[in-house]
N, C-alpha and C positions, 0 to 999 in steps of 0.2 A: 606786599603792596599788587594788586592784581592790576596792575597799569607800566608795564616796563618800557623807558625809551632809550634805546641808544644813539645819543645825539650824533656822535661820530656818524654810523653808518645809516642815518635818520630810520631807523628800525622802529615798529612801536608795536610790541607784543602784549594783547593784553588774556591776562589768565582770570577764567574762573576755576571751581573745584577741580572740575573734571576734565577743563575744555582751554582751548587756545587759540586765539585768532591772530593773525601777523600781518601788519602790510608794512611797504616801505616805500619811500621817494627814490628812485633812481638817481644816474647821474644828470638827467634829459629833466630832473624835479616833474618827472609824472609819478604819481600816487599808485605802485603795483599793489594788487592782493598777490600775499604769499600763504597763507595757510590760515585754516578753521576745519578742527577739528580734536582727535584726542590730546589732551592737555601735555604738553612736551616741552622741551627748551626754548631759551631764550633766542638759538640762534638763530642766522638769517635764513629763511627758506627759502627768497629768493633766487638763492645761488643754485638752487637744484632745478631752475625753470629751464626749458630749451626752447632755445631759438636756434632759425634756420631763414634763409634766402629764400621768401616766398613770394612765385608768380602768382601780380594782378592785387599784391597787397605793398602797398606803399609805403615809403617811410617818411619820419619829417624828415623837413629841411636842412635842418641843422646836424643830421647826421648820415642825409641820405649818401653821400660820397664817400662815408669812410666805413657805413655799416648798414649794407642790405639786409641783416638777419633783424632790423629793430622796426617792427612795426606796431602802431598801436592796433592793429587788425588782427594780432595776434596774441599779444601781450595782456595777461591777466591784470586788468584794472579795478581801482578800488569806484572810480564814480568816472563810466564811460560819458563821452559828446559824441554828438552828432556830427556827422560834415568836415571833418579833418582826418579821415583816414582809417577810423574803425566802420567797418561795415556792416556789423551785428547789431542786434537791437541794443538801442542804447538809452543812458539814464537821464540824460538834458538835450535837449533839443532848443536852441535860441535864436531867434528871429531878430537880427541887428538893424539901427535905424537906416543901413542902405540897402538895408532889404535882402543882405547876405544871411545864409546859415550854417555860421562857422564859430567855434568857440574853443578857447584852447585855457585848459587847466594846471596848472603849473602849482605846485607845493612852495607855501609861503607861509610855512609857522604852524605852533602847534599850543595848545596849552591844556595843564591837566590841572583838576580839582576835585575835593573831597564832595562827596554828595552827588547827588541825581541831577542833572539840569532839566529844565522845566519847557515844554513848549508853549509858547503864551496861546490862549483862544483855542486850543485842542487838548484832547485827551493826552496821556502821556503814563508810562510807569513811572511810579514817584518811588523815591528812598531816601534817606539819612546817610550816616556814617557807613553803613553796609554799602553802600555803593561808591561808583569812583566814574568821575566823567573825564574822557580824551575828548577834545577840540581840534580837529585841522581841519586848516585854512588851506583852500586853493582860490586861485587867481589867474584870469585872463589878461594876459600883457599886451593886448593889444584894445578889448573894451572896457577893462577894468572892473568885469564883472567878478564879483566873489564868493564863493561859498563855503561854506562852513560844513564840515560834516561830524556829527556830534554821536559820540559812543557813551550810554551807560554802562557799565559791568555790574554784577550783582552775580559775586563770586561764589556766594554760599548757594546759589539760585539756580547755576550753570544757565543764566540768561544774558545775554548782550542785546542793548537795544541800537536803535539805529534811526538819527532824526538827521533834517537838513535845513541849514538858514541859507535863502541868497540874498543877495545883495548888489544893488544897481551901484558900483561906485566910480560909472562912467556920468560924461557930459549929454548924451541922450537917453531917449527911452530905448528899452530891450523889450521883445516880446517873449517871453516863454511859453513855448508849443507843447510841450513835453516835460515834464517835471516828476523824476520819481525820485522815491526814497532809498532805495536798495540797489546796489548794483553789485552782484556775487559772480566771479568766475572760480571754476575749478578749472585745471590744465588737466587733469585725469579723472577717468570714472566712470561705470556704464551706469547711470542714472533711472530711477523710475520716480515718475512724478504721481503724488496720491491729492486729490482733489475731493469735493464735496459740493456736489450737482442737487439740484430738485428744480420744484415747484411748489406755489400755495398749496399750503396740505401735505407736501412729501419730499421735508427739506434734508438736508444731511444726509444722500445719498452719497457712499463713497466709491469712486472710480480710480482705477491703479493703471499705470500705462509708462510703456517705455520711453524716457526721453530719447525723440529719434533727432535724426537731421532734418534742421528746418527749424520753425516756431511753430512753440503751442504754446493756447492761454486759456485764463479763465477772467472773467471779469463781468461790471454792472455797468451799466450806460443808462439805468433805469433812476438815478436820483439817489437810490438808498444801496446798501451794500447787497440787497436782493436774495429773494428765496432760490434763484436759477445757479448763483453759485457764491460760495461763503469765502469772506475774504482770509482764507487760512488755507495753508499748503503744505505738504512736506516734499523733501526730496531724499530719498533714501539710496541704500544700497539693492540689487537683484538679491532677491531672498532674506532681508531684514523681515522683521513680523516682531511680536511682542518682544519678545526677550533676548534679541541678538540682531547685530547687524548695525551698521552704521545710520543716523536718522539726522537729517536736518527737519525743524519746524520753523515754521514762519508765520505770524498773526500780524497782520496790519489792523491797528488801532484807530478805524478811519470807518464814520458811516456811511458814506455816500459813494462816487463812482470812482470804481477803482479798474487795477489791471495786474496780474500779475501773469508773466510771460517767461517762457525759457526757449533755449535756443541751443542746439550741437551743430558746433560750427563746422566747415568745412574739415579740420584737422582734430574733431572729435573732441573737442573741449565746450564745457557747458556752462552757459551765464542763465542768472535767474535775475530778471529786474523785477522789483515791485513798488509800486505809489499811484496818484491820482491817474484816472483815465485818460488819456489826452484827446480822445474822440471831442471831450465836449469842453476842454481847456485852453484856454487862450490866455495868459497872465500878462498883462503892462504892468512891468515895473519901471516908473519913474527915476529918475536921478536919487538917489540917496533910501530910492524906495525896497522894501524888505517884504521877503516872503518866506514863513515856515511852512515844511511839508511834514505832512502826520508820520507820526512813530510806528516804526516796524518791530516788534519783539522778536530774536532769534532765538532757537537754542541746539544746541546738538546734543546726540546720545549716542555711546557707542555700543549698548548696550540694547538696543530696540525702541520699539515708538511707545513700547508703556510706560518706558520713563522719560521720552521726550515730554508724553501728557502729564505726566507728573510734576514735572518742569513746569510746565506752563499752567495747570491747577493753580500752584498753590505760587507762583507769580501773579495770577490773577486776582486770587483770592486776599491776598495779602498787600497786593503792591498797585492793583489797578482798581479795584474793587474801593470805597470809603464812605467815611463816616460812620454816624452810628450804626447803620445795619450793615456793615460790615462781618463784624464778629457777633452780633446779637443773634440771639432764634430770631427766626421770623415767625408770625402767626399764622397758624392752620389756619385758611384760607376756605369759605364756600361763596361761588360766585354765581350768578342768577342764570344767566345768559342761555344756558342749555337746557334750564327748568320753566325760561319763560319767554326768552328771546324778547321781542317788545311788548310783548303782552301782558301787561302787569299794572295792578296798583301797589300803593304803600302798604296796605294792609296783607297784601301777598306776601312782600318783601319781607316783612317782619312774622308772618308766619314760617316764611323759610329761616332766618336768623332766630328764630324759639327754635325750629325740632333740632337747628344745626349745635345750637349751645348745649342743649341735652348731652350730645352725642361728644363735647368735648372741643366743637371747633371754636375760633377763638375773634376772628375777622369776619363779617358779611361787607361784600363786594357789590355795589351796584351795577351793573353794566349796560350798554345802551338803551338809550330811549326813553330817559328821563329827565330832556331837556326840552324848549322850544317846540316848535313843532316840528316832532320827532315819535311817528307810528312805525317808519318805516328806515329804510338807509336812502329813501329819494329825497329829503330836506332836512333841514334843522342845525347841519354841522355850523358851526360858529356862532350860535346863541345859546350860548353858555348861562342863560337863566331857567331856573328850575319850572317843569310844570307841574305848577300847584293843582290844578284840576285832576291832571292824573295821578299825582301821587296821594291827595285825599288830604293833602296838609305842605307847609312849607317845608323847605327842606333840612332846616333846619330840627322841627320838630320830627321828623320822620329820623335824624339821626337821634335826637333822644329819645325817642321809643327803640332804637337799636341799642343804644346803651343801656336803656330799662333791664332790656333782654340778656343784659350782660358782652354784649359783643362790640368789638369794635368795628368803625365803617371805613370804607373803603369805596371809592368811584372811578367810574370810566369817562375816560376825558378822549377825544383827537384832535389834539390843539391845531393841528396841520393842515385838516381839513378844512373844506367850505361847500359849502349847497349853494346852487343858485336859488334856489326857494330859501330863502332865509335874510334876516334882517341885517346880517353883517355885509353879505353880498349885495343888498337892494342901496347899504350907504355906503360901501368901500367894493364897486365892482374893480379898482385898478389895482386892490389888492391880491387879488386871482392870478395864479399863472397860465398867462394865457400869451400869443402873438395876435397882437391890433390885426384889426382887420381880414384874421381867419377865424372859423370855429372851432371853439378848441376839441380835444379829443379827451372827453368823458368817461370815468372808472367810477364803478359804483353811483355812477350820478352824480359824481361829485368832481371838484376842482382841489387844486394845493394853493394854499396860501402862500405869498413869496415872502419867505422867512429870510431873502435876502435882504430883506428893508427892515430898515432899525426901526422903523414905525408900526410897524407890523411886531416884530419883535418886542416893543415894550408893549403892544397893545396888549400881545398875548400875557406877557409877564404880568399885566395889570389884574388882568380877569382873573386868571388864576390864582393871583397872590387874594384879590379880593376874595376870592371862592373859599381858599383855607385860610383866610384870617376871621372869616364871619361863621365859620361850619368846623367844629372839630373831626376832620377827617386825617387818618392815619396811614390812607394809602390810598397810592393814585397809580392806575394803568393807562397808561400814553401809550396811544392806539396810533396806527399811520396803516390807511386800508387803500392806498394806492401808489402804484409808480409816478415819477414825475417826467412828464412829454412837453412839447410845446414850450419850451426854457426860453422865458424871455423876464425880463424884469424891465418895469417903466421906468426905473431910477438909474438904470445904467445907461451910459452912453453906448451907439452902434460898437463902434470898436471895442467897448468891454463886453459884448455879451456872453465871451466865453468862458467869463470869469463866475457865472452865475451861478452854477452847479456848485463850486464848491465855494461861494458866499452862502449859497443856501445851509449848507451843514456847518460854517461856520456860526452863521446866526441860529441855528437849532442850538449847537454847544451852547451860546451864548444865554438863551433862554434857560436851557437846562440848568447852566452854572451859577444862573442867579436865582433861580427858586430854590436847586437845593442846600444852598449858601441860607436863603431866606427862612426855611422852613427844613432843618435839619432833623427831625424826629419824622418828618415822612415819607413812608418807603417806596421808591416809584420803579412798578416794572415796566421795561421796553416790552413794546409791542409793535410789529407793523404786519397784521395779518398774520400772526405765529413769528416766523423764521424769517421773514422778508427784511432786518435788520438785526440779525443777530451776529452782534460782532465785538471784540473787545473793546474799540471805543466807546459803544455806549454802555459798556459794564461801567466804566468809568462814571456815568451821573449814574445808571439805573442797577444796581448790583444782582437784579433778575430780570430776565427776559422770556416773556411767553414762547414754549418752544416751536409750537406749529399749533395751527387751528385744528390739526388732528387730536381727538381725545382717545382715537384707538387704541387699547394696550396693543396690540400685536404690531399695528403700524410705528408706534413710540418705539418697539423694539429697536427698529432698524434707525429711525430719526435719532435716539438719546445714544444708541450707538455709535453712529457718526460724529455727532457733536464731543461725545466725549473725549477725543482727539485731540482737540485745542479747547476746550472749555471744561470748568469745573461741575459737579453735580450741583453746586449751589447757584449755579448762574441759570440754570435751565428749569422753566415754570413747568410743573406738570402736575396734572389733575385727576381724579376719578370721576368719571361720567357714567351717566345712565346705559343700561343696555335696553333694547339694541342700539348701538352707536349710532349717534346721527349722522355721521359720515360714511361709514361703513354697511352698517347694517346688522353687525359681527357681534354676537353675544359672548361675552368672557368672565368668568367670576371675578366674585366683588375682592378677594382675593390677591389675585392676578393684578387689577386693575390698581389695586392699593401696593401693590409691589413696585409696579412701575411707576407710579406717582413718587413713589419715597426715591427713587432713584432722579430725583429732581426737586423743587421748592415744597412740595405737596398741597394738596388742597383736593377741593371738592368743586364739580360743578352740575349739579342735579339737584332734584327736588326732595329733600328728604323725607317731607312729609308723604309721600307715595312710595316710602320705603316699608317690607316689612318688619315686625320684632327682630328676627332672624339677621336680616341684613344690617340694622342699625346698631346689632351687638355685633357684628365683623367691625362696621367705622370705628366705635368705642376705642375698641383693641388697635384697631388700627393706628387710631391717635396717639394711643396710650403709646404702640411699639414705634411711632416714628418720634415721639418725645424722647422717648428712652434712648434711643439710638441716634437722638440726633448728632452729636458730636462726631462721631461715626460718619453717618450718613453724607452731612456736608462737610465736613474737614477731614475725613480721611484718606488716605493713598487708596486713588482706584485703580483697582486692575480689571482687565478683559481679560475673562477667561477662554470664554467660546465667543463667535459668533452668532448673529441671525441670519446667514445663509447657510452655514454649515452644519450637517447632525440634525437630532429632534429637540436640542434645549441650547438657549442662550445665558450664559451664567455669564456674572459681575460679582467684584468681592471689591468692599472699603475696608482697610486696616488701618487701625493707628499706628502713627508714625513711632510709637516708640515700640510694636510688635506684640503689645499685652491682648488684645484682643483685635476680631475681624467677623465681616457679617456678608454670609454669602447669599444672593438671590438666584434664582435660577426659573426660568418660565419654559416651560414644553410647548412648541407650534408644531409640533408633529409626533401624534400617538401612533404608537405601532402595537399590535399584538406579539408576544413573544420577544419584547424589546432588546437589545442590544443596551447594555448599563451606561449611565452620563458619570463618568468619574471628573474630580474635582482636584487639583492640585491647588493649596490654598498657597498666596505668596503674601509677604509681608512679615514672617511670624519670625519667631524668636529660635533657631534649631534647637537649641540647648534645654529650652524650655518644656515643659507638659500641661498639654491644654484641656480643657472640656469642650463637647460638642453638644450643643442643644436645638432641637429641633424648634421650629416655630411654634409657639404655644397654641398660636388658635388652631392647629391642623391635629394636633394631640388624641385629641375624642375620636375625628374621623380615622386617623391613622394609630391606632397603637403601636407600643413598641414591637410586639409582637409579629405585625406584619411587615415590617421596615425588612429590607432586604439586607443579608448577610453583610456582617462587616458596618454595618452602622450602628454602633451602640449609644446613645445619648447618655451623657453621662460619664461613662468611659475616659480614663485619661488617656491620651494618646502623644506622641513628640512633635514637636514643631517642625525636626527632619521628616518625619514619617508624614507628616501635613502636604508639606512642601515636595517630597520624592517620589512618595507613593499614593498619596493623597486620599480620598475616600468616595464610596458610592452615593449619589444621589438617590433618594429613594423614587421610583420608577410611575409616570402618571398611569391614575387610571380615566382620568378625563383629559378632552381636549383643552389646552391653554392652561393647564393648571401647574400652579406655582408653590416653591418653597422656599424659604428663606432658614438659616442655618446660621445659629451665633456661636461664636468659637471665642474660648476667655484663658486666659492664663491662669493657672491652679496655684494658689498660694500654696507657699512652701509649710 
């Protein structure tokens, strides 16, 4: 069993394959956090907790006269509450009907069941008999506020999930001013905090800093999870690296405003709190009212960040992403955006599709500019009626022409946006998010539709359903190109405007759930100007997300490196684009651009009709290579061998879980004369087996075997132990940004 309950001691122990998580309801019925880390036994870890009389750390009334060592200000708690003696960052802050901000949560029972709990209206990790659920109930004896803590235990994945259900069992309304999902306390440990920051077109930059005394945080108040900070973070031991050291990972399955904060308190103890950002949050719970909080997925690895990442990758691929496209090979696509931008006709699109088909591409995606009055990004959003004059035909006729070339058809949409210069805005100005009587803040000269409104949700569901019913579309790129501000909904009363930001996300999820249920064969790719909403919550509805509006291969090295810590390759939209690159002006080899795109969902974003015969030959080979190694690239175990920030070469690997094969990819970002050689120690293979190494076929003519550095001989047998412990040397780079791929396969006996 994964969940062990000691009813007499009120000790709850959760076991996964390699980890143990424990909590205990103490003599005061406070739920204490006891342990999270390497797998151990079921014994009560709270007995090791240290208590002392601490000045200015008060004691609950019921113990104050007898035990000055008992203080909520220093005890490790499972779910902390503001206002009654804990002065650290807390998970829950409540305002009662009399205006007081006090709550006291006491243990009130539990329930264990097979299978994984669901979170109504929100994305959640799912599972059947391979998962177990623990629900622990806490209750305020004064207000009757009830908090249920849900834990989903995936033993083989080494993953534990947490969600919270809050119910008002009292007679009067209460106001939730802060409601986080996770509170986690460590009584000891000198940790570092790893988070991922950025900006539009430069997402997922890794930063690592010590947990210091005081509070440090990342978050978003932009209505979306944001380019600026990703809702994923790592807490690790100092010195932890890819292969060693204790690492805790936390992924928030939520696509809106969030806050992840850590505090080292006066006694050197660390607390982590993760949940909805409280700055734009104030939720009124009427009597019998219920609020479910978004889920957090957690994992621990005692053997470094590599294993932590692989735990998340497998969980997301198999227990977050859903539907027909979870395991099915996704089509290799070409998108016309960087080939044409807004300036195209239907004939232009058919020409691109025709040439792309000859190269093995399978899906043509028509990007922005096909609808309404949409010649640039200043008008037309909300009017999802095809511009037949521009296309030169109906949309259905265009799709039939694309199908006639042997290609599937996909389309770009931005359903959450609305232009002031649009028929929809002129019909329903009240549907736009803005504050009455004030001029709104524009971004890309557009506004946001109020997805907190059910009538807006119904309108979008009908519009997109009508489109997908009438036209055989197999792919939708769902974009969202601005942050949300001027937060106000005309259907919410003044005292409930603090619910807008969360209700917006709930509305978005309702729309996506309805559409994915109605059209299960349509592949939806999420996007928010690239990585502005790249989170595990969106992956529940869209199994892949456009990684960044930057398509430059060199910049994508660091973007995709950062994303790999919390997200699998199969989730990252990545394309080969033209050179000079439109964002940076940089020129990189076509082979290198393909190598980076294969570290994602793989596709093209250029005009293939303008490519040379030699370039088209490389594209054909790239397409065949991606198909050949798809099972490895999209479903293999991922290893970060080197980083983009040190040395001259970034190297990564995908290996089959069985250890029978692997693919090494390497990109040189710094070329030197008389270079120091780059060595690769291969991971994930069987030490006792023999393997053959094959240089990617596309470069064999340019780099014949006799010119390869000593020690690398394609076709020779090498032991898995040698590859792991000694490794092999990569061919050096002759040209800037040169890339290599090496395939490794177990030899048949």
